[in-house]
Backbone of each chain as ProteinMPNN parsed JSONL, in Angstrom:
{"seq_chain_A": "MSEKKVKKVFVDGPISAQFIADSISKHSTKKEIGAHSIFLGQIRNDVIDNKEVAAIEYTSYEEMANEKFYEIREEAFSLYSLTCMHIYHSLGLVKTGEISLFVFTSSVHRDDAIKACEYIVNRIKKEAPVWGKEIFDNNEYIWKKSEV", "coords_chain_A": {"N_chain_A": [[121.316, 23.909, 42.953], [118.846, 25.295, 44.884], [117.762, 28.002, 46.967], [115.046, 27.939, 48.862], [113.764, 28.321, 51.201], [111.814, 30.014, 53.79], [112.823, 33.249, 54.361], [114.247, 35.854, 56.351], [113.259, 39.089, 55.657], [112.888, 41.759, 56.46], [114.832, 44.356, 57.867], [116.107, 46.229, 60.601], [116.308, 49.654, 60.31], [118.8, 51.286, 58.172], [120.354, 49.538, 55.34], [123.535, 48.405, 55.424], [126.625, 49.191, 53.666], [128.592, 47.405, 54.295], [127.133, 45.121, 55.017], [126.054, 44.467, 52.542], [128.387, 43.972, 51.091], [129.348, 41.76, 52.533], [127.316, 39.954, 51.955], [127.746, 39.552, 49.232], [130.295, 38.398, 49.261], [129.813, 35.999, 50.527], [128.943, 34.372, 48.524], [131.054, 33.37, 47.154], [131.77, 30.757, 47.439], [129.984, 29.379, 45.967], [130.381, 28.04, 43.2], [129.158, 27.559, 40.811], [127.809, 29.743, 40.041], [127.557, 32.332, 37.66], [126.82, 34.907, 37.357], [125.769, 37.83, 39.041], [123.054, 39.891, 40.007], [122.242, 43.031, 41.238], [120.035, 45.115, 43.01], [119.801, 48.263, 44.464], [117.989, 50.254, 46.55], [117.907, 53.647, 47.253], [117.537, 56.293, 49.613], [116.112, 59.235, 48.554], [116.628, 62.787, 48.311], [114.072, 64.224, 47.926], [112.363, 67.25, 47.032], [109.622, 68.827, 48.313], [107.09, 71.106, 48.144], [108.986, 73.117, 48.748], [110.328, 71.977, 50.856], [112.819, 69.827, 52.088], [113.276, 66.329, 51.855], [114.45, 64.459, 54.56], [114.631, 61.953, 55.62], [113.22, 58.622, 55.442], [110.647, 56.964, 57.103], [109.908, 53.683, 57.529], [107.073, 51.571, 57.694], [105.235, 48.516, 58.127], [102.79, 46.011, 57.253], [103.585, 43.466, 58.67], [103.2, 40.619, 58.841], [101.583, 40.077, 56.633], [103.199, 41.106, 54.628], [105.435, 39.432, 54.769], [104.335, 37.045, 53.849], [103.767, 37.845, 51.269], [106.333, 38.451, 50.262], [107.376, 35.882, 50.28], [105.744, 34.649, 48.382], [106.444, 36.144, 46.083], [109.118, 35.458, 45.892], [108.936, 32.641, 45.418], [107.618, 32.67, 42.953], [109.422, 34.019, 41.358], [111.528, 32.199, 41.372], [110.279, 30.167, 39.946], [109.908, 31.304, 37.473], [112.393, 32.096, 36.524], [115.741, 30.906, 35.99], [117.376, 30.517, 38.68], [120.165, 30.579, 40.879], [120.413, 31.507, 43.485], [118.675, 33.8, 45.707], [118.134, 36.886, 47.318], [116.369, 39.037, 49.459], [116.153, 42.12, 51.011], [114.645, 44.467, 53.104], [114.292, 47.655, 54.54], [112.987, 48.576, 57.77], [111.609, 51.126, 59.862], [113.623, 54.052, 60.553], [115.308, 55.525, 57.832], [117.87, 57.385, 56.53], [118.367, 60.05, 54.083], [120.362, 59.155, 51.306], [121.04, 56.743, 52.367], [120.639, 53.126, 52.201], [117.662, 51.332, 51.495], [116.476, 49.178, 50.305], [117.439, 46.037, 49.144], [118.049, 43.896, 46.696], [119.049, 40.817, 45.472], [120.134, 38.727, 43.101], [121.224, 35.62, 41.729], [122.713, 33.689, 39.147], [123.477, 31.117, 36.669], [124.0, 32.088, 34.101], [123.914, 35.526, 32.889], [121.414, 36.57, 32.028], [119.124, 35.513, 33.417], [119.573, 36.331, 36.086], [119.549, 39.141, 35.861], [116.996, 39.729, 34.757], [115.288, 38.567, 36.648], [115.883, 40.048, 38.921], [114.909, 42.61, 38.309], [112.216, 41.973, 37.981], [111.524, 41.152, 40.587], [111.975, 43.499, 42.105], [110.067, 45.217, 40.936], [107.694, 43.905, 41.628], [107.782, 44.005, 44.416], [107.599, 46.78, 44.888], [105.031, 47.224, 43.957], [103.34, 45.426, 45.302], [104.008, 44.824, 47.981], [102.963, 45.254, 51.302], [103.995, 47.894, 52.5], [104.865, 50.989, 53.931], [106.027, 54.287, 53.415], [107.043, 57.0, 55.3], [107.694, 60.203, 54.569], [110.023, 62.232, 55.939], [110.645, 65.529, 56.687], [113.314, 68.009, 56.948], [112.466, 69.783, 58.877], [111.021, 68.262, 60.559], [108.324, 67.925, 59.913], [105.997, 65.813, 58.093], [105.081, 63.773, 55.236], [103.016, 61.215, 53.787], [104.562, 58.953, 51.746], [104.221, 58.868, 48.219], [104.073, 56.341, 45.924], [105.799, 55.853, 42.806], [104.806, 53.997, 41.123]], "CA_chain_A": [[120.828, 23.996, 44.329], [118.092, 26.529, 45.088], [117.38, 28.322, 48.34], [113.636, 28.281, 48.781], [113.157, 28.418, 52.535], [111.371, 31.346, 54.163], [113.951, 33.982, 54.924], [113.907, 37.143, 56.933], [113.431, 40.178, 54.695], [112.966, 43.081, 57.088], [115.942, 44.68, 58.754], [115.873, 47.499, 61.291], [117.153, 50.758, 59.866], [119.397, 51.192, 56.84], [121.155, 48.375, 54.968], [124.885, 48.986, 55.327], [127.501, 48.743, 52.581], [129.29, 46.213, 54.798], [126.186, 44.001, 54.919], [125.958, 44.123, 51.117], [129.678, 43.372, 50.731], [129.389, 40.417, 53.137], [126.398, 39.122, 51.175], [128.407, 39.19, 47.97], [131.44, 37.502, 49.487], [129.312, 34.668, 50.908], [128.643, 33.583, 47.325], [132.281, 32.926, 46.456], [131.87, 29.295, 47.499], [129.018, 28.797, 45.013], [131.166, 28.261, 41.982], [128.339, 27.409, 39.599], [127.258, 31.064, 39.708], [128.337, 33.105, 36.699], [126.338, 36.289, 37.296], [124.944, 38.382, 40.108], [122.44, 41.178, 39.718], [121.915, 43.669, 42.512], [119.336, 46.393, 43.01], [119.855, 48.959, 45.748], [117.138, 51.444, 46.622], [118.52, 54.643, 48.146], [116.596, 57.365, 49.98], [116.388, 60.436, 47.755], [116.244, 64.032, 49.007], [113.022, 64.942, 47.19], [111.912, 68.528, 47.585], [108.177, 68.925, 48.168], [106.683, 72.403, 48.708], [110.183, 73.794, 49.267], [110.92, 71.296, 52.012], [113.639, 68.716, 51.617], [113.151, 65.076, 52.605], [115.674, 64.126, 55.3], [114.627, 60.516, 55.93], [111.928, 57.939, 55.316], [110.387, 55.976, 58.147], [109.107, 52.608, 56.94], [106.286, 50.642, 58.51], [104.706, 47.45, 57.285], [101.916, 44.968, 57.785], [104.679, 42.509, 58.514], [102.745, 39.248, 58.574], [101.116, 40.003, 55.249], [104.351, 41.371, 53.764], [106.28, 38.241, 54.708], [103.676, 36.096, 52.935], [103.924, 38.376, 49.907], [107.729, 38.246, 49.859], [107.528, 34.457, 50.014], [105.076, 34.391, 47.099], [107.266, 36.747, 45.029], [110.319, 34.623, 45.798], [108.59, 31.378, 44.768], [107.28, 32.907, 41.555], [110.663, 34.359, 40.648], [112.258, 30.94, 41.161], [109.644, 29.347, 38.913], [109.997, 31.972, 36.167], [113.784, 32.294, 36.098], [116.656, 29.876, 36.461], [118.219, 31.223, 39.642], [120.915, 29.789, 41.852], [119.86, 31.986, 44.75], [117.98, 35.084, 45.712], [118.023, 37.49, 48.652], [115.636, 40.299, 49.489], [116.179, 42.8, 52.312], [113.935, 45.742, 53.089], [114.383, 48.339, 55.832], [111.874, 49.13, 58.538], [112.122, 52.203, 60.72], [114.159, 55.275, 59.955], [116.448, 55.448, 56.911], [118.143, 58.767, 56.12], [118.718, 60.242, 52.675], [121.693, 58.635, 50.989], [121.195, 55.378, 52.876], [119.976, 52.086, 51.403], [116.479, 50.766, 52.156], [116.049, 47.94, 49.627], [118.576, 45.297, 48.585], [117.605, 42.676, 46.019], [120.288, 40.192, 45.03], [119.841, 37.461, 42.414], [122.416, 34.982, 41.159], [122.376, 32.621, 38.207], [124.615, 30.589, 35.912], [124.233, 33.1, 33.061], [123.43, 36.814, 33.377], [120.042, 36.914, 31.664], [118.168, 35.174, 34.477], [119.804, 37.174, 37.267], [119.14, 40.53, 35.568], [115.531, 39.811, 34.59], [114.633, 38.23, 37.918], [116.098, 41.159, 39.85], [113.944, 43.65, 37.957], [110.886, 41.422, 38.266], [111.311, 41.155, 42.043], [111.862, 44.896, 42.559], [108.774, 45.739, 40.494], [106.601, 43.311, 42.411], [107.846, 44.534, 45.79], [107.072, 48.153, 44.859], [103.603, 47.219, 43.675], [102.503, 44.504, 46.074], [104.357, 44.612, 49.395], [102.308, 46.233, 52.176], [105.007, 48.684, 53.21], [104.578, 52.416, 53.751], [107.129, 55.188, 53.743], [106.678, 58.341, 55.759], [108.806, 61.095, 54.217], [110.202, 63.187, 57.037], [111.421, 66.688, 56.248], [114.306, 68.435, 57.942], [111.807, 70.504, 59.989], [110.237, 67.244, 61.285], [107.011, 67.648, 59.336], [106.077, 64.625, 57.243], [103.953, 63.363, 54.401], [103.1, 59.807, 53.414], [105.178, 58.827, 50.424], [103.43, 58.327, 47.11], [104.954, 55.553, 45.067], [105.678, 56.258, 41.399], [104.158, 52.932, 40.323]], "C_chain_A": [[120.118, 25.334, 44.528], [117.811, 26.738, 46.566], [115.931, 28.758, 48.311], [112.994, 28.421, 50.144], [112.749, 29.868, 52.828], [112.536, 32.061, 54.836], [113.495, 35.339, 55.413], [114.234, 38.251, 55.923], [113.673, 41.507, 55.411], [114.189, 43.207, 57.991], [115.629, 46.039, 59.397], [116.844, 48.544, 60.79], [117.789, 50.487, 58.513], [120.166, 49.88, 56.616], [122.561, 48.891, 54.677], [125.655, 48.423, 54.14], [128.249, 47.476, 53.005], [128.413, 44.968, 54.687], [126.102, 43.508, 53.471], [127.25, 43.427, 50.67], [129.783, 41.945, 51.282], [128.502, 39.451, 52.37], [127.052, 38.651, 49.882], [129.496, 38.151, 48.244], [131.001, 36.103, 49.906], [129.056, 33.769, 49.699], [129.896, 33.046, 46.626], [132.448, 31.413, 46.492], [130.924, 28.615, 46.5], [129.556, 28.992, 43.612], [130.401, 28.03, 40.689], [127.762, 28.758, 39.158], [128.186, 31.771, 38.72], [127.948, 34.567, 36.674], [125.526, 36.63, 38.535], [124.275, 39.645, 39.574], [121.958, 41.754, 41.043], [121.13, 44.949, 42.263], [119.447, 46.978, 44.41], [118.953, 50.18, 45.666], [117.71, 52.386, 47.658], [117.52, 55.762, 48.408], [117.039, 58.679, 49.324], [115.897, 61.686, 48.492], [115.239, 64.841, 48.189], [112.703, 66.273, 47.864], [110.426, 68.673, 47.271], [107.743, 70.193, 48.886], [107.849, 73.099, 49.414], [110.795, 73.169, 50.518], [111.65, 70.062, 51.516], [113.46, 67.489, 52.511], [114.497, 64.751, 53.259], [115.779, 62.627, 55.559], [113.266, 59.939, 55.564], [111.817, 56.949, 56.463], [109.429, 54.93, 57.578], [108.352, 51.834, 58.006], [105.679, 49.62, 57.565], [103.632, 46.668, 58.027], [102.759, 43.705, 57.648], [104.237, 41.092, 58.16], [102.326, 39.072, 57.121], [102.287, 40.189, 54.286], [105.224, 40.125, 53.648], [105.669, 37.166, 53.815], [103.859, 36.536, 51.485], [105.355, 38.174, 49.41], [107.969, 36.774, 49.508], [106.935, 34.095, 48.649], [105.921, 34.934, 45.928], [108.518, 35.892, 44.799], [110.038, 33.321, 45.032], [108.326, 31.583, 43.279], [108.517, 33.281, 40.751], [111.482, 33.096, 40.38], [111.62, 30.1, 40.055], [109.771, 29.981, 37.531], [111.421, 32.033, 35.629], [114.662, 31.196, 36.692], [117.694, 30.527, 37.384], [118.957, 30.242, 40.548], [120.507, 30.211, 43.259], [119.363, 33.41, 44.658], [117.888, 35.608, 47.145], [117.273, 38.812, 48.525], [115.745, 40.859, 50.911], [115.511, 44.163, 52.162], [114.018, 46.359, 54.484], [113.013, 48.574, 56.447], [112.457, 50.202, 59.448], [112.785, 53.286, 59.889], [115.374, 55.017, 59.067], [116.663, 56.856, 56.35], [118.471, 58.856, 54.631], [120.165, 59.791, 52.451], [121.929, 57.224, 51.49], [120.333, 54.404, 52.059], [118.824, 51.465, 52.19], [115.973, 49.482, 51.497], [117.255, 47.32, 48.937], [118.025, 43.995, 48.013], [118.804, 42.099, 45.282], [119.943, 38.836, 44.413], [121.118, 36.92, 41.768], [121.988, 33.833, 40.26], [123.635, 32.159, 37.476], [125.005, 31.591, 34.827], [123.463, 34.377, 33.394], [121.957, 37.11, 33.127], [119.046, 36.683, 32.813], [118.343, 36.08, 35.692], [119.265, 38.584, 37.039], [117.618, 40.637, 35.507], [114.809, 39.538, 35.901], [114.752, 39.391, 38.892], [115.071, 42.264, 39.576], [112.51, 43.224, 38.292], [110.565, 41.528, 39.762], [111.122, 42.588, 42.561], [110.488, 45.46, 42.184], [107.628, 45.186, 41.332], [106.608, 43.815, 43.853], [107.213, 45.928, 45.852], [105.55, 48.15, 44.756], [102.79, 46.479, 44.746], [102.835, 44.358, 47.557], [103.698, 45.671, 50.269], [103.318, 46.926, 53.099], [104.698, 50.149, 52.91], [105.761, 53.255, 54.201], [106.59, 56.551, 54.15], [107.885, 59.225, 55.469], [108.897, 62.204, 55.258], [111.119, 64.307, 56.561], [112.384, 67.133, 57.342], [113.692, 69.265, 59.082], [110.876, 69.593, 60.795], [108.785, 67.089, 60.85], [107.128, 66.395, 58.48], [104.894, 64.545, 56.295], [104.114, 61.877, 54.124], [103.54, 59.717, 51.968], [104.177, 58.268, 49.412], [104.381, 57.597, 46.182], [104.744, 55.968, 43.616], [105.027, 55.192, 40.538], [102.65, 52.928, 40.508]], "O_chain_A": [[120.727, 26.391, 44.357], [117.644, 25.781, 47.322], [115.614, 29.829, 47.793], [111.783, 28.622, 50.232], [113.251, 30.811, 52.217], [113.153, 31.536, 55.764], [112.496, 35.891, 54.951], [115.349, 38.328, 55.407], [114.548, 42.281, 55.023], [114.527, 42.305, 58.758], [114.965, 46.884, 58.796], [118.058, 48.349, 60.837], [117.377, 49.577, 57.794], [120.571, 49.209, 57.565], [122.752, 49.719, 53.785], [125.374, 47.321, 53.668], [128.508, 46.592, 52.189], [128.887, 43.895, 54.312], [126.082, 42.306, 53.208], [127.21, 42.422, 49.96], [130.247, 41.038, 50.592], [128.861, 38.294, 52.153], [126.922, 37.491, 49.493], [129.599, 37.148, 47.538], [131.719, 35.13, 49.674], [128.963, 32.549, 49.836], [129.795, 32.346, 45.619], [133.177, 30.845, 45.678], [131.053, 27.421, 46.226], [129.237, 29.964, 42.928], [130.922, 28.272, 39.601], [127.282, 28.893, 38.032], [129.403, 31.814, 38.896], [128.632, 35.386, 36.062], [124.714, 35.837, 39.012], [124.865, 40.379, 38.782], [121.349, 41.06, 41.857], [121.503, 45.765, 41.42], [119.222, 46.293, 45.408], [119.139, 51.04, 44.805], [117.969, 51.994, 48.795], [116.748, 56.133, 47.524], [118.158, 59.155, 49.51], [114.889, 61.651, 49.198], [115.503, 65.981, 47.806], [112.762, 66.406, 49.087], [110.022, 68.645, 46.109], [107.988, 70.352, 50.082], [107.709, 73.6, 50.53], [111.669, 73.756, 51.156], [111.166, 69.345, 50.64], [113.488, 67.581, 53.739], [115.54, 64.765, 52.605], [116.878, 62.092, 55.701], [112.289, 60.67, 55.398], [112.749, 56.201, 56.759], [108.3, 55.239, 57.199], [108.889, 51.488, 59.058], [105.618, 49.834, 56.354], [103.575, 46.664, 59.257], [102.668, 42.978, 56.659], [104.823, 40.446, 57.291], [102.654, 38.081, 56.469], [102.365, 39.518, 53.256], [105.699, 39.796, 52.562], [106.386, 36.458, 53.109], [104.076, 35.715, 50.593], [105.564, 37.771, 48.266], [108.681, 36.465, 48.552], [107.529, 33.348, 47.871], [106.088, 34.26, 44.912], [108.916, 35.641, 43.662], [110.784, 32.942, 44.129], [108.75, 30.782, 42.446], [108.641, 32.898, 39.588], [112.057, 32.936, 39.303], [112.318, 29.406, 39.314], [109.745, 29.275, 36.524], [111.63, 32.023, 34.416], [114.364, 30.637, 37.747], [118.733, 31.015, 36.939], [118.419, 29.203, 40.928], [120.282, 29.364, 44.124], [119.594, 34.12, 43.679], [117.597, 34.851, 48.071], [117.513, 39.597, 47.608], [115.467, 40.162, 51.887], [115.779, 44.907, 51.219], [113.835, 45.669, 55.487], [112.016, 48.746, 55.745], [113.647, 50.186, 59.764], [112.54, 53.417, 58.69], [116.34, 54.379, 59.485], [115.753, 57.446, 55.769], [118.811, 57.854, 54.001], [121.049, 60.012, 53.278], [122.898, 56.575, 51.097], [119.426, 54.809, 51.331], [118.961, 51.118, 53.363], [115.137, 48.78, 52.065], [117.998, 48.002, 48.231], [117.593, 43.109, 48.751], [119.494, 42.811, 44.552], [119.515, 37.916, 45.11], [121.976, 37.683, 41.322], [121.042, 33.104, 40.558], [124.713, 32.73, 37.642], [126.182, 31.906, 34.653], [122.462, 34.321, 34.108], [121.319, 37.813, 33.911], [118.235, 37.553, 33.131], [117.356, 36.546, 36.262], [118.607, 39.154, 37.909], [117.023, 41.521, 36.125], [113.827, 40.207, 36.224], [113.801, 39.684, 39.617], [114.446, 42.785, 40.5], [111.712, 44.005, 38.811], [109.471, 41.942, 40.144], [110.221, 42.853, 43.357], [109.826, 46.097, 43.003], [106.706, 45.915, 41.698], [105.548, 44.027, 44.441], [106.408, 46.222, 46.735], [104.87, 48.962, 45.383], [101.667, 46.878, 45.053], [102.026, 43.824, 48.316], [103.853, 46.864, 50.01], [103.467, 46.597, 54.275], [104.322, 50.505, 51.793], [106.402, 52.979, 55.215], [105.793, 57.165, 53.441], [108.959, 59.033, 56.039], [107.974, 63.001, 55.43], [112.229, 64.06, 56.092], [112.293, 66.704, 58.492], [114.317, 69.436, 60.129], [110.063, 70.057, 61.593], [108.081, 66.216, 61.358], [108.237, 65.957, 58.173], [103.851, 65.16, 56.516], [105.217, 61.34, 54.216], [102.951, 60.337, 51.083], [103.41, 57.348, 49.694], [105.368, 58.163, 45.713], [103.65, 56.385, 43.235], [104.725, 55.431, 39.368], [101.957, 52.103, 39.912]]}, "seq_chain_B": "MELEILTFGQISDIIGKSTFKISYINNTQDLIENLTNEFPELKNTRYIVAVNKHIVHQNIQLNPGDVVALLPPFSGG", "coords_chain_B": {"N_chain_B": [[82.339, 38.549, 70.663], [83.888, 39.988, 68.295], [85.695, 42.131, 65.992], [88.986, 42.472, 64.743], [90.69, 45.381, 63.995], [93.081, 46.672, 61.796], [95.187, 49.382, 61.011], [97.088, 51.38, 58.692], [99.786, 53.586, 57.664], [98.605, 56.665, 56.318], [96.003, 56.165, 57.072], [96.106, 55.354, 59.713], [96.785, 57.777, 60.86], [94.423, 59.219, 60.474], [92.538, 57.767, 61.94], [93.723, 57.581, 64.354], [94.802, 55.522, 65.753], [96.487, 52.348, 65.484], [95.729, 49.763, 65.847], [92.812, 48.143, 66.872], [89.789, 46.952, 68.498], [86.483, 46.133, 67.438], [82.906, 45.853, 67.869], [81.348, 42.97, 66.518], [80.611, 42.999, 63.064], [78.788, 41.968, 60.246], [79.69, 41.996, 57.552], [82.036, 43.27, 55.081], [81.352, 45.629, 53.771], [79.41, 46.906, 55.393], [80.969, 47.27, 57.628], [82.909, 49.085, 56.686], [81.257, 51.269, 56.096], [80.358, 51.891, 58.625], [82.803, 52.602, 59.89], [83.444, 54.786, 58.319], [81.42, 56.546, 58.922], [82.132, 57.15, 61.494], [84.675, 58.169, 61.148], [84.874, 60.501, 59.086], [86.783, 61.465, 57.306], [87.886, 59.343, 56.037], [86.531, 58.98, 53.708], [87.76, 60.548, 51.819], [90.083, 59.293, 51.269], [92.35, 57.046, 49.773], [92.247, 53.559, 49.863], [92.703, 49.994, 50.309], [91.065, 46.934, 51.276], [91.959, 44.324, 53.456], [91.222, 41.072, 54.476], [92.019, 38.976, 57.012], [94.671, 38.995, 56.041], [94.315, 38.757, 53.308], [93.668, 40.42, 50.33], [90.614, 41.967, 49.564], [88.208, 42.587, 47.058], [85.563, 42.998, 46.824], [82.379, 43.132, 48.544], [82.493, 41.094, 51.379], [81.517, 38.371, 53.517], [81.971, 38.488, 57.025], [83.611, 36.879, 59.788], [83.369, 36.398, 63.345], [86.227, 37.517, 65.101], [87.796, 37.846, 62.877], [90.486, 39.493, 61.173], [90.669, 42.654, 60.037], [92.155, 44.72, 57.737], [93.011, 48.038, 56.864], [94.413, 49.317, 54.084], [96.391, 51.762, 52.846], [97.677, 53.144, 49.675], [100.555, 51.334, 48.682], [103.978, 52.052, 49.461], [106.61, 51.128, 49.494], [110.107, 50.14, 49.235]], "CA_chain_B": [[82.071, 38.736, 69.222], [84.565, 41.217, 67.896], [86.612, 42.121, 64.849], [90.196, 43.24, 65.0], [90.95, 46.298, 62.88], [94.449, 47.175, 61.694], [95.312, 50.474, 60.046], [98.48, 51.674, 58.353], [100.056, 54.824, 56.937], [97.755, 57.821, 56.599], [94.756, 55.737, 57.716], [96.362, 55.398, 61.168], [96.724, 59.189, 61.259], [93.02, 59.638, 60.485], [91.796, 57.069, 62.991], [94.387, 57.903, 65.617], [95.404, 54.331, 66.348], [96.805, 51.408, 64.414], [95.05, 48.491, 66.077], [91.727, 48.217, 67.855], [88.721, 45.965, 68.318], [85.124, 46.682, 67.424], [81.863, 44.824, 67.932], [81.195, 42.236, 65.263], [79.745, 43.459, 61.975], [78.929, 40.717, 59.499], [80.287, 42.052, 56.215], [83.032, 44.349, 54.967], [80.731, 46.887, 53.348], [78.814, 47.545, 56.576], [82.075, 47.683, 58.492], [83.499, 50.309, 56.129], [80.267, 52.34, 56.293], [80.418, 52.201, 60.043], [84.042, 53.33, 60.172], [83.411, 56.066, 57.609], [80.566, 57.438, 59.715], [82.89, 57.593, 62.669], [85.861, 58.926, 60.69], [84.445, 60.931, 57.743], [87.931, 61.736, 56.448], [88.176, 58.118, 55.262], [85.887, 59.122, 52.402], [88.671, 61.227, 50.889], [91.373, 58.604, 51.324], [92.379, 55.79, 49.017], [92.766, 52.38, 50.565], [92.056, 48.721, 50.01], [90.747, 46.186, 52.493], [92.419, 42.934, 53.519], [90.626, 40.291, 55.553], [92.961, 37.903, 57.371], [95.848, 39.166, 55.18], [94.013, 38.618, 51.882], [92.998, 41.604, 49.807], [89.277, 41.681, 49.021], [87.797, 43.665, 46.158], [84.121, 43.208, 46.91], [81.845, 42.888, 49.875], [82.493, 39.695, 51.803], [81.029, 38.003, 54.842], [83.015, 38.424, 58.053], [83.377, 36.01, 60.941], [83.94, 36.948, 64.576], [87.656, 37.239, 65.249], [88.533, 38.199, 61.658], [91.362, 40.667, 61.219], [90.4, 43.473, 58.852], [93.184, 45.758, 57.644], [92.798, 49.102, 55.873], [95.751, 49.507, 53.535], [96.545, 52.831, 51.851], [98.587, 52.727, 48.597], [101.871, 50.914, 49.178], [105.07, 52.92, 49.031], [107.879, 50.572, 49.964], [111.221, 50.089, 48.293]], "C_chain_B": [[82.648, 40.077, 68.752], [85.308, 41.023, 66.584], [87.855, 42.888, 65.269], [90.489, 44.095, 63.762], [92.399, 46.756, 62.941], [94.473, 48.312, 60.686], [96.791, 50.788, 59.847], [98.568, 53.041, 57.679], [99.096, 55.932, 57.33], [96.437, 57.434, 57.254], [94.928, 55.745, 59.247], [96.301, 56.836, 61.684], [95.275, 59.647, 61.412], [92.298, 59.043, 61.694], [92.435, 57.289, 64.362], [94.936, 56.696, 66.357], [95.607, 53.293, 65.241], [96.212, 50.021, 64.639], [93.979, 48.661, 67.153], [90.665, 47.17, 67.538], [87.386, 46.686, 68.249], [84.13, 45.526, 67.489], [81.661, 44.228, 66.543], [80.181, 42.877, 64.313], [79.901, 42.389, 60.898], [79.4, 40.813, 58.051], [81.162, 43.3, 56.071], [82.378, 45.678, 54.594], [80.116, 47.641, 54.532], [79.899, 48.041, 57.532], [82.673, 49.007, 58.013], [82.554, 51.499, 56.306], [80.303, 52.854, 57.726], [81.647, 53.037, 60.402], [84.034, 54.714, 59.523], [82.503, 57.065, 58.327], [81.328, 58.005, 60.902], [84.065, 58.487, 62.286], [85.627, 59.389, 59.255], [85.609, 61.169, 56.775], [88.322, 60.51, 55.608], [87.602, 58.194, 53.856], [86.843, 59.693, 51.364], [90.025, 60.524, 50.786], [91.298, 57.305, 50.534], [92.921, 54.677, 49.898], [92.082, 51.125, 50.039], [91.9, 47.96, 51.323], [91.336, 44.784, 52.384], [91.743, 42.258, 54.707], [91.529, 39.088, 55.798], [94.115, 37.833, 56.361], [95.58, 38.973, 53.688], [93.196, 39.804, 51.396], [91.647, 41.206, 49.221], [88.819, 42.88, 48.186], [86.292, 43.869, 46.141], [83.651, 42.881, 48.318], [81.934, 41.406, 50.227], [81.985, 39.561, 53.238], [82.2, 37.975, 55.835], [82.61, 37.455, 59.158], [83.975, 36.662, 62.19], [85.415, 36.56, 64.686], [88.467, 37.549, 63.992], [89.382, 39.456, 61.877], [91.17, 41.444, 59.915], [91.403, 44.629, 58.834], [92.814, 46.76, 56.561], [94.177, 49.536, 55.382], [95.768, 50.642, 52.521], [97.553, 52.385, 50.781], [99.995, 52.438, 49.134], [102.956, 51.863, 48.661], [106.415, 52.437, 49.586], [108.966, 50.686, 48.906], [112.185, 51.238, 48.456]], "O_chain_B": [[82.001, 41.123, 68.805], [85.519, 39.899, 66.129], [87.782, 43.834, 66.053], [90.53, 43.595, 62.638], [92.889, 47.174, 63.99], [93.853, 48.22, 59.627], [97.628, 50.506, 60.705], [97.574, 53.581, 57.193], [98.802, 56.127, 58.509], [95.809, 58.259, 57.918], [94.005, 56.102, 59.978], [95.831, 57.09, 62.793], [94.936, 60.367, 62.352], [91.543, 59.732, 62.381], [91.77, 57.193, 65.394], [95.473, 56.826, 67.457], [94.969, 53.362, 64.191], [96.194, 49.197, 63.725], [94.223, 49.25, 68.206], [90.648, 46.584, 66.456], [87.176, 47.706, 68.906], [84.468, 44.377, 67.203], [81.792, 44.915, 65.53], [79.07, 43.24, 64.698], [81.018, 41.936, 60.646], [79.5, 39.786, 57.381], [81.04, 44.255, 56.839], [82.81, 46.735, 55.057], [80.278, 48.854, 54.658], [79.763, 49.092, 58.158], [82.913, 49.922, 58.801], [82.994, 52.603, 56.626], [80.281, 54.055, 57.993], [81.553, 54.037, 61.114], [84.541, 55.684, 60.088], [82.771, 58.266, 58.344], [81.186, 59.174, 61.261], [84.405, 59.433, 62.997], [86.112, 58.763, 58.312], [85.434, 61.082, 55.559], [89.007, 60.638, 54.592], [88.11, 57.562, 52.929], [86.755, 59.37, 50.179], [90.991, 61.092, 50.278], [90.318, 56.565, 50.615], [93.928, 54.842, 50.587], [91.026, 51.189, 49.409], [92.515, 48.294, 52.335], [91.225, 44.136, 51.343], [91.701, 42.809, 55.807], [91.769, 38.285, 54.897], [94.482, 36.756, 55.891], [96.511, 39.02, 52.885], [92.166, 40.146, 51.976], [91.545, 40.231, 48.476], [89.022, 44.033, 48.566], [85.796, 44.806, 45.515], [84.419, 42.419, 49.161], [81.495, 40.556, 49.451], [82.023, 40.497, 54.036], [83.286, 37.494, 55.51], [81.427, 37.244, 59.423], [84.964, 37.39, 62.104], [85.797, 35.425, 64.4], [89.697, 37.52, 64.032], [89.033, 40.343, 62.657], [91.473, 40.944, 58.832], [91.49, 45.409, 59.782], [92.362, 46.385, 55.479], [94.995, 50.049, 56.146], [95.21, 50.495, 51.434], [98.215, 51.362, 50.952], [100.543, 53.201, 49.93], [102.852, 52.404, 47.56], [107.231, 53.219, 50.073], [108.762, 51.254, 47.832], [113.173, 51.324, 47.727]]}, "name": "protein", "num_of_chains": 2, "seq": "MSEKKVKKVFVDGPISAQFIADSISKHSTKKEIGAHSIFLGQIRNDVIDNKEVAAIEYTSYEEMANEKFYEIREEAFSLYSLTCMHIYHSLGLVKTGEISLFVFTSSVHRDDAIKACEYIVNRIKKEAPVWGKEIFDNNEYIWKKSEVMELEILTFGQISDIIGKSTFKISYINNTQDLIENLTNEFPELKNTRYIVAVNKHIVHQNIQLNPGDVVALLPPFSGG"}
């Protein structure tokens, strides 16, 4: 049984540990699953020109991003044998140490879950129209440059 | 006869707004030239263009009512 319907990806603010724990526990009824793979992106306190990043404020071209997330989801399902897949991305302010990206794949055997999770994260980083504004502790900011 | 322009990230900082309408211009290249004349700093900024949510890599014809977005390099995740 695959979940292929359009699902909400963006959440306001950080993704809480409780939300992640609840997501995991919801899968206990799906007894065909033998493996979960989870990626969590956390806001890092980069230091740029002697100023430390305190938070990232995310904005997005939401309509386009939702189409892109749907496309990534469909392609991941066609490439890997997945039981289910969840993607959550923060919008708005997320402080250092908090979680801004949660990708969760589940499969019968671990190979598909692990590979699909990495595939999805890489595509989100490269293709999702989302922008991070790195805000320093003195309230100055720069637009984040992605490492990909 | 207008186009809707959307900007994001540092492009919004340069232009000073994130959504606005302009009089119809019939192709993306002329539109970009027009915007660059008005906001010269765009010349020094990397971005790609999406028309109605689809990224375009060359000059294309525009229709009245099209939504043209200027997208700086993505940095989500």
